[in-house]
Gaussian input, Z-matrix of N, CA and C with variables (Angstrom, degrees):
# hf/3-21g

backbone

0 1
 N
 C     1     B1
 C     2     B2     1     A1
 N     3     B3     2     A2     1     D1
 C     4     B4     3     A3     2     D2
 C     5     B5     4     A4     3     D3
 N     6     B6     5     A5     4     D4
 C     7     B7     6     A6     5     D5
 C     8     B8     7     A7     6     D6
 N     9     B9     8     A8     7     D7
 C    10    B10     9     A9     8     D8
 C    11    B11    10    A10     9     D9
 N    12    B12    11    A11    10    D10
 C    13    B13    12    A12    11    D11
 C    14    B14    13    A13    12    D12
 N    15    B15    14    A14    13    D13
 C    16    B16    15    A15    14    D14
 C    17    B17    16    A16    15    D15
 N    18    B18    17    A17    16    D16
 C    19    B19    18    A18    17    D17
 C    20    B20    19    A19    18    D18
 N    21    B21    20    A20    19    D19
 C    22    B22    21    A21    20    D20
 C    23    B23    22    A22    21    D21
 N    24    B24    23    A23    22    D22
 C    25    B25    24    A24    23    D23
 C    26    B26    25    A25    24    D24
 N    27    B27    26    A26    25    D25
 C    28    B28    27    A27    26    D26
 C    29    B29    28    A28    27    D27
 N    30    B30    29    A29    28    D28
 C    31    B31    30    A30    29    D29
 C    32    B32    31    A31    30    D30
 N    33    B33    32    A32    31    D31
 C    34    B34    33    A33    32    D32
 C    35    B35    34    A34    33    D33
 N    36    B36    35    A35    34    D34
 C    37    B37    36    A36    35    D35
 C    38    B38    37    A37    36    D36
 N    39    B39    38    A38    37    D37
 C    40    B40    39    A39    38    D38
 C    41    B41    40    A40    39    D39
 N    42    B42    41    A41    40    D40
 C    43    B43    42    A42    41    D41
 C    44    B44    43    A43    42    D42
 N    45    B45    44    A44    43    D43
 C    46    B46    45    A45    44    D44
 C    47    B47    46    A46    45    D45
 N    48    B48    47    A47    46    D46
 C    49    B49    48    A48    47    D47
 C    50    B50    49    A49    48    D48
 N    51    B51    50    A50    49    D49
 C    52    B52    51    A51    50    D50
 C    53    B53    52    A52    51    D51
 N    54    B54    53    A53    52    D52
 C    55    B55    54    A54    53    D53
 C    56    B56    55    A55    54    D54
 N    57    B57    56    A56    55    D55
 C    58    B58    57    A57    56    D56
 C    59    B59    58    A58    57    D57
 N    60    B60    59    A59    58    D58
 C    61    B61    60    A60    59    D59
 C    62    B62    61    A61    60    D60
 N    63    B63    62    A62    61    D61
 C    64    B64    63    A63    62    D62
 C    65    B65    64    A64    63    D63
 N    66    B66    65    A65    64    D64
 C    67    B67    66    A66    65    D65
 C    68    B68    67    A67    66    D66
 N    69    B69    68    A68    67    D67
 C    70    B70    69    A69    68    D68
 C    71    B71    70    A70    69    D69
 N    72    B72    71    A71    70    D70
 C    73    B73    72    A72    71    D71
 C    74    B74    73    A73    72    D72
 N    75    B75    74    A74    73    D73
 C    76    B76    75    A75    74    D74
 C    77    B77    76    A76    75    D75
 N    78    B78    77    A77    76    D76
 C    79    B79    78    A78    77    D77
 C    80    B80    79    A79    78    D78
 N    81    B81    80    A80    79    D79
 C    82    B82    81    A81    80    D80
 C    83    B83    82    A82    81    D81
 N    84    B84    83    A83    82    D82
 C    85    B85    84    A84    83    D83
 C    86    B86    85    A85    84    D84
 N    87    B87    86    A86    85    D85
 C    88    B88    87    A87    86    D86
 C    89    B89    88    A88    87    D87
 N    90    B90    89    A89    88    D88
 C    91    B91    90    A90    89    D89
 C    92    B92    91    A91    90    D90
 N    93    B93    92    A92    91    D91
 C    94    B94    93    A93    92    D92
 C    95    B95    94    A94    93    D93
 N    96    B96    95    A95    94    D94
 C    97    B97    96    A96    95    D95
 C    98    B98    97    A97    96    D96
 N    99    B99    98    A98    97    D97
 C   100   B100    99    A99    98    D98
 C   101   B101   100   A100    99    D99
 N   102   B102   101   A101   100   D100
 C   103   B103   102   A102   101   D101
 C   104   B104   103   A103   102   D102
 N   105   B105   104   A104   103   D103
 C   106   B106   105   A105   104   D104
 C   107   B107   106   A106   105   D105
 N   108   B108   107   A107   106   D106
 C   109   B109   108   A108   107   D107
 C   110   B110   109   A109   108   D108
 N   111   B111   110   A110   109   D109
 C   112   B112   111   A111   110   D110
 C   113   B113   112   A112   111   D111
 N   114   B114   113   A113   112   D112
 C   115   B115   114   A114   113   D113
 C   116   B116   115   A115   114   D114
 N   117   B117   116   A116   115   D115
 C   118   B118   117   A117   116   D116
 C   119   B119   118   A118   117   D117
 N   120   B120   119   A119   118   D118
 C   121   B121   120   A120   119   D119
 C   122   B122   121   A121   120   D120
 N   123   B123   122   A122   121   D121
 C   124   B124   123   A123   122   D122
 C   125   B125   124   A124   123   D123
 N   126   B126   125   A125   124   D124
 C   127   B127   126   A126   125   D125
 C   128   B128   127   A127   126   D126
 N   129   B129   128   A128   127   D127
 C   130   B130   129   A129   128   D128
 C   131   B131   130   A130   129   D129
 N   132   B132   131   A131   130   D130
 C   133   B133   132   A132   131   D131
 C   134   B134   133   A133   132   D132
 N   135   B135   134   A134   133   D133
 C   136   B136   135   A135   134   D134
 C   137   B137   136   A136   135   D135
 N   138   B138   137   A137   136   D136
 C   139   B139   138   A138   137   D137
 C   140   B140   139   A139   138   D138
 N   141   B141   140   A140   139   D139
 C   142   B142   141   A141   140   D140
 C   143   B143   142   A142   141   D141
 N   144   B144   143   A143   142   D142
 C   145   B145   144   A144   143   D143
 C   146   B146   145   A145   144   D144
 N   147   B147   146   A146   145   D145
 C   148   B148   147   A147   146   D146
 C   149   B149   148   A148   147   D147
 N   150   B150   149   A149   148   D148
 C   151   B151   150   A150   149   D149
 C   152   B152   151   A151   150   D150
 N   153   B153   152   A152   151   D151
 C   154   B154   153   A153   152   D152
 C   155   B155   154   A154   153   D153
 N   156   B156   155   A155   154   D154
 C   157   B157   156   A156   155   D155
 C   158   B158   157   A157   156   D156
 N   159   B159   158   A158   157   D157
 C   160   B160   159   A159   158   D158
 C   161   B161   160   A160   159   D159
 N   162   B162   161   A161   160   D160
 C   163   B163   162   A162   161   D161
 C   164   B164   163   A163   162   D162
 N   165   B165   164   A164   163   D163
 C   166   B166   165   A165   164   D164
 C   167   B167   166   A166   165   D165
 N   168   B168   167   A167   166   D166
 C   169   B169   168   A168   167   D167
 C   170   B170   169   A169   168   D168
 N   171   B171   170   A170   169   D169
 C   172   B172   171   A171   170   D170
 C   173   B173   172   A172   171   D171
 N   174   B174   173   A173   172   D172
 C   175   B175   174   A174   173   D173
 C   176   B176   175   A175   174   D174
 N   177   B177   176   A176   175   D175
 C   178   B178   177   A177   176   D176
 C   179   B179   178   A178   177   D177
 N   180   B180   179   A179   178   D178
 C   181   B181   180   A180   179   D179
 C   182   B182   181   A181   180   D180
 N   183   B183   182   A182   181   D181
 C   184   B184   183   A183   182   D182
 C   185   B185   184   A184   183   D183
 N   186   B186   185   A185   184   D184
 C   187   B187   186   A186   185   D185
 C   188   B188   187   A187   186   D186
 N   189   B189   188   A188   187   D187
 C   190   B190   189   A189   188   D188
 C   191   B191   190   A190   189   D189
 N   192   B192   191   A191   190   D190
 C   193   B193   192   A192   191   D191
 C   194   B194   193   A193   192   D192
 N   195   B195   194   A194   193   D193
 C   196   B196   195   A195   194   D194
 C   197   B197   196   A196   195   D195
 N   198   B198   197   A197   196   D196
 C   199   B199   198   A198   197   D197
 C   200   B200   199   A199   198   D198
 N   201   B201   200   A200   199   D199
 C   202   B202   201   A201   200   D200
 C   203   B203   202   A202   201   D201
 N   204   B204   203   A203   202   D202
 C   205   B205   204   A204   203   D203
 C   206   B206   205   A205   204   D204

   B1=1.4592
   B2=1.5243
   B3=1.2851
   B4=1.4528
   B5=1.5293
   B6=1.3203
   B7=1.4535
   B8=1.5342
   B9=1.3271
   B10=1.4640
   B11=1.5251
   B12=1.3217
   B13=1.4691
   B14=1.5261
   B15=1.3266
   B16=1.4657
   B17=1.5271
   B18=1.3249
   B19=1.4645
   B20=1.5217
   B21=1.3232
   B22=1.4652
   B23=1.5280
   B24=1.3176
   B25=1.4694
   B26=1.5218
   B27=1.3226
   B28=1.4639
   B29=1.5247
   B30=1.3252
   B31=1.4654
   B32=1.5230
   B33=1.3284
   B34=1.4683
   B35=1.5305
   B36=1.3299
   B37=1.4749
   B38=1.5278
   B39=1.3303
   B40=1.4626
   B41=1.5304
   B42=1.3243
   B43=1.4655
   B44=1.5324
   B45=1.3281
   B46=1.4660
   B47=1.5227
   B48=1.3219
   B49=1.4643
   B50=1.5220
   B51=1.3279
   B52=1.4678
   B53=1.5259
   B54=1.3260
   B55=1.4619
   B56=1.5277
   B57=1.3314
   B58=1.4664
   B59=1.5276
   B60=1.3250
   B61=1.4675
   B62=1.5232
   B63=1.3223
   B64=1.4635
   B65=1.5289
   B66=1.3328
   B67=1.4702
   B68=1.5230
   B69=1.3112
   B70=1.4705
   B71=1.5290
   B72=1.3307
   B73=1.4634
   B74=1.5247
   B75=1.3133
   B76=1.4627
   B77=1.5329
   B78=1.3151
   B79=1.4663
   B80=1.5337
   B81=1.3305
   B82=1.4702
   B83=1.5334
   B84=1.3278
   B85=1.4644
   B86=1.5234
   B87=1.3377
   B88=1.4638
   B89=1.5133
   B90=1.3248
   B91=1.4612
   B92=1.5310
   B93=1.3245
   B94=1.4625
   B95=1.5241
   B96=1.3247
   B97=1.4655
   B98=1.5293
   B99=1.3200
   B100=1.4684
   B101=1.5277
   B102=1.3261
   B103=1.4649
   B104=1.5236
   B105=1.3198
   B106=1.4668
   B107=1.5191
   B108=1.3261
   B109=1.4646
   B110=1.5274
   B111=1.3177
   B112=1.4683
   B113=1.5250
   B114=1.3160
   B115=1.4666
   B116=1.5267
   B117=1.3189
   B118=1.4665
   B119=1.5291
   B120=1.3164
   B121=1.4680
   B122=1.5306
   B123=1.3154
   B124=1.4620
   B125=1.5241
   B126=1.3232
   B127=1.4603
   B128=1.5297
   B129=1.3206
   B130=1.4647
   B131=1.5235
   B132=1.3249
   B133=1.4639
   B134=1.5302
   B135=1.3194
   B136=1.4697
   B137=1.5205
   B138=1.3205
   B139=1.4681
   B140=1.5261
   B141=1.3278
   B142=1.4629
   B143=1.5224
   B144=1.3117
   B145=1.4668
   B146=1.5266
   B147=1.3269
   B148=1.4687
   B149=1.5201
   B150=1.3398
   B151=1.4629
   B152=1.5295
   B153=1.3270
   B154=1.4611
   B155=1.5372
   B156=1.3076
   B157=1.4583
   B158=1.5255
   B159=1.3273
   B160=1.4647
   B161=1.5217
   B162=1.3297
   B163=1.4652
   B164=1.5191
   B165=1.3255
   B166=1.4640
   B167=1.5281
   B168=1.3189
   B169=1.4678
   B170=1.5201
   B171=1.3316
   B172=1.4647
   B173=1.5189
   B174=1.3468
   B175=1.4705
   B176=1.5221
   B177=1.3169
   B178=1.4667
   B179=1.5277
   B180=1.3270
   B181=1.4609
   B182=1.5243
   B183=1.3355
   B184=1.4594
   B185=1.5275
   B186=1.3071
   B187=1.4697
   B188=1.5254
   B189=1.3130
   B190=1.4680
   B191=1.5197
   B192=1.3232
   B193=1.4616
   B194=1.5175
   B195=1.3045
   B196=1.4562
   B197=1.5202
   B198=1.3087
   B199=1.4559
   B200=1.5292
   B201=1.3327
   B202=1.4652
   B203=1.5160
   B204=1.3145
   B205=1.4820
   B206=1.4897
   A1=109.42
   A2=116.36
   A3=123.74
   A4=111.61
   A5=115.74
   A6=120.94
   A7=111.27
   A8=117.14
   A9=119.53
   A10=112.09
   A11=117.71
   A12=119.33
   A13=110.14
   A14=117.32
   A15=119.75
   A16=110.27
   A17=116.93
   A18=120.29
   A19=111.29
   A20=116.15
   A21=119.92
   A22=110.84
   A23=117.59
   A24=120.09
   A25=109.85
   A26=116.89
   A27=121.00
   A28=111.21
   A29=116.79
   A30=120.73
   A31=110.69
   A32=116.69
   A33=119.38
   A34=111.41
   A35=117.40
   A36=119.05
   A37=110.28
   A38=116.78
   A39=120.33
   A40=110.99
   A41=116.91
   A42=120.37
   A43=110.47
   A44=116.82
   A45=120.02
   A46=110.06
   A47=116.86
   A48=120.23
   A49=111.30
   A50=117.19
   A51=120.51
   A52=110.89
   A53=116.25
   A54=119.42
   A55=111.76
   A56=117.47
   A57=119.78
   A58=110.25
   A59=116.90
   A60=121.15
   A61=110.26
   A62=116.32
   A63=120.57
   A64=111.01
   A65=116.46
   A66=119.64
   A67=110.68
   A68=116.28
   A69=120.59
   A70=110.42
   A71=116.06
   A72=120.79
   A73=110.58
   A74=116.69
   A75=120.32
   A76=111.56
   A77=116.44
   A78=119.97
   A79=110.10
   A80=116.03
   A81=120.43
   A82=111.10
   A83=116.33
   A84=121.17
   A85=112.51
   A86=116.50
   A87=120.58
   A88=113.60
   A89=117.44
   A90=121.61
   A91=108.11
   A92=114.40
   A93=119.91
   A94=113.29
   A95=117.37
   A96=119.94
   A97=111.08
   A98=116.93
   A99=120.53
   A100=110.45
   A101=116.72
   A102=120.35
   A103=110.29
   A104=116.58
   A105=120.73
   A106=111.07
   A107=116.56
   A108=120.44
   A109=110.63
   A110=116.37
   A111=119.72
   A112=111.47
   A113=117.62
   A114=120.12
   A115=110.18
   A116=116.44
   A117=121.06
   A118=110.55
   A119=117.32
   A120=121.20
   A121=110.06
   A122=117.16
   A123=120.79
   A124=110.38
   A125=116.09
   A126=120.22
   A127=110.84
   A128=116.93
   A129=121.07
   A130=111.91
   A131=116.43
   A132=119.81
   A133=110.94
   A134=116.73
   A135=119.16
   A136=110.92
   A137=116.63
   A138=120.52
   A139=110.48
   A140=116.77
   A141=119.96
   A142=111.05
   A143=117.16
   A144=120.71
   A145=110.34
   A146=116.09
   A147=120.17
   A148=111.17
   A149=116.57
   A150=119.98
   A151=111.37
   A152=116.56
   A153=119.87
   A154=111.35
   A155=116.40
   A156=119.61
   A157=110.92
   A158=116.23
   A159=120.22
   A160=110.40
   A161=117.73
   A162=120.75
   A163=111.27
   A164=117.11
   A165=120.57
   A166=110.33
   A167=116.43
   A168=120.73
   A169=111.21
   A170=116.38
   A171=120.02
   A172=110.94
   A173=116.22
   A174=120.33
   A175=110.50
   A176=116.32
   A177=120.75
   A178=109.99
   A179=116.25
   A180=120.95
   A181=110.84
   A182=116.56
   A183=120.47
   A184=111.31
   A185=116.18
   A186=121.68
   A187=111.14
   A188=115.86
   A189=120.03
   A190=112.85
   A191=116.54
   A192=123.10
   A193=112.72
   A194=115.60
   A195=122.13
   A196=106.97
   A197=116.80
   A198=121.42
   A199=108.41
   A200=115.71
   A201=121.13
   A202=109.51
   A203=116.36
   A204=120.86
   A205=109.99
   D1=134.44
   D2=-177.78
   D3=-57.86
   D4=-43.29
   D5=-176.51
   D6=-59.69
   D7=-43.59
   D8=-178.32
   D9=-67.40
   D10=-32.06
   D11=176.39
   D12=-65.52
   D13=-38.66
   D14=176.77
   D15=-64.22
   D16=-42.90
   D17=179.38
   D18=-63.12
   D19=-43.51
   D20=179.90
   D21=-66.12
   D22=-39.85
   D23=177.20
   D24=-61.10
   D25=-45.45
   D26=179.70
   D27=-62.56
   D28=-41.65
   D29=-179.96
   D30=-63.16
   D31=-43.29
   D32=-179.63
   D33=-69.19
   D34=-35.60
   D35=175.21
   D36=-62.64
   D37=-41.82
   D38=179.21
   D39=-63.96
   D40=-42.27
   D41=178.06
   D42=-64.18
   D43=-40.58
   D44=178.20
   D45=-61.13
   D46=-42.21
   D47=179.44
   D48=-61.74
   D49=-41.36
   D50=177.92
   D51=-61.19
   D52=-43.53
   D53=-179.62
   D54=-68.18
   D55=-35.78
   D56=176.11
   D57=-63.75
   D58=-40.43
   D59=178.20
   D60=-62.41
   D61=-44.19
   D62=177.84
   D63=-64.57
   D64=-41.23
   D65=178.40
   D66=-60.40
   D67=-42.61
   D68=179.04
   D69=-62.36
   D70=-45.39
   D71=-179.99
   D72=-58.89
   D73=-48.22
   D74=-178.71
   D75=-66.86
   D76=-36.44
   D77=177.52
   D78=-62.09
   D79=-45.08
   D80=179.72
   D81=-62.57
   D82=-31.41
   D83=179.13
   D84=-82.05
   D85=-6.69
   D86=179.93
   D87=84.58
   D88=11.89
   D89=179.92
   D90=-94.95
   D91=82.06
   D92=-174.72
   D93=-65.68
   D94=-32.83
   D95=179.87
   D96=-64.67
   D97=-46.69
   D98=178.68
   D99=-67.52
   D100=-37.72
   D101=178.50
   D102=-62.04
   D103=-43.94
   D104=179.28
   D105=-64.31
   D106=-40.21
   D107=178.36
   D108=-59.13
   D109=-49.53
   D110=-178.13
   D111=-68.27
   D112=-34.98
   D113=176.21
   D114=-63.70
   D115=-40.50
   D116=178.22
   D117=-64.78
   D118=-43.07
   D119=178.09
   D120=-63.11
   D121=-40.88
   D122=178.74
   D123=-61.19
   D124=-42.72
   D125=179.64
   D126=-60.15
   D127=-42.79
   D128=178.84
   D129=-61.66
   D130=-43.45
   D131=178.63
   D132=-66.32
   D133=-37.14
   D134=177.69
   D135=-63.56
   D136=-40.09
   D137=179.05
   D138=-64.50
   D139=-42.87
   D140=178.77
   D141=-66.09
   D142=-38.13
   D143=177.72
   D144=-61.94
   D145=-42.31
   D146=179.60
   D147=-63.34
   D148=-39.66
   D149=178.84
   D150=-63.41
   D151=-43.77
   D152=179.17
   D153=-66.77
   D154=-38.87
   D155=177.93
   D156=-63.59
   D157=-39.91
   D158=178.15
   D159=-64.74
   D160=-42.76
   D161=178.03
   D162=-62.92
   D163=-40.21
   D164=177.58
   D165=-62.16
   D166=-40.67
   D167=178.73
   D168=-65.39
   D169=-41.31
   D170=178.65
   D171=-62.46
   D172=-44.06
   D173=179.97
   D174=-62.76
   D175=-40.32
   D176=178.59
   D177=-63.65
   D178=-44.20
   D179=-179.65
   D180=-63.02
   D181=-43.19
   D182=178.97
   D183=-63.36
   D184=-42.70
   D185=-178.61
   D186=-62.81
   D187=-36.08
   D188=-175.84
   D189=-106.10
   D190=15.73
   D191=176.95
   D192=54.94
   D193=43.49
   D194=177.13
   D195=-106.04
   D196=137.65
   D197=179.41
   D198=-79.66
   D199=118.55
   D200=178.49
   D201=-93.29
   D202=139.54
   D203=178.79
   D204=-115.14

């Protein structure tokens, strides 16, 4: 369902933002290991968000007979 892909994309973007905030906090504190961990987690959530957004776009294109590239 198109709607759930939008919700999942939004959820993953929000999670990525939280991890970026944590990465920044740890970086400012000089804790590079924790900063790297949170940056890595943020990257994963961003990738998942992009996948859900792409699926939502495909579903929209199919529904409206638009050719998706």
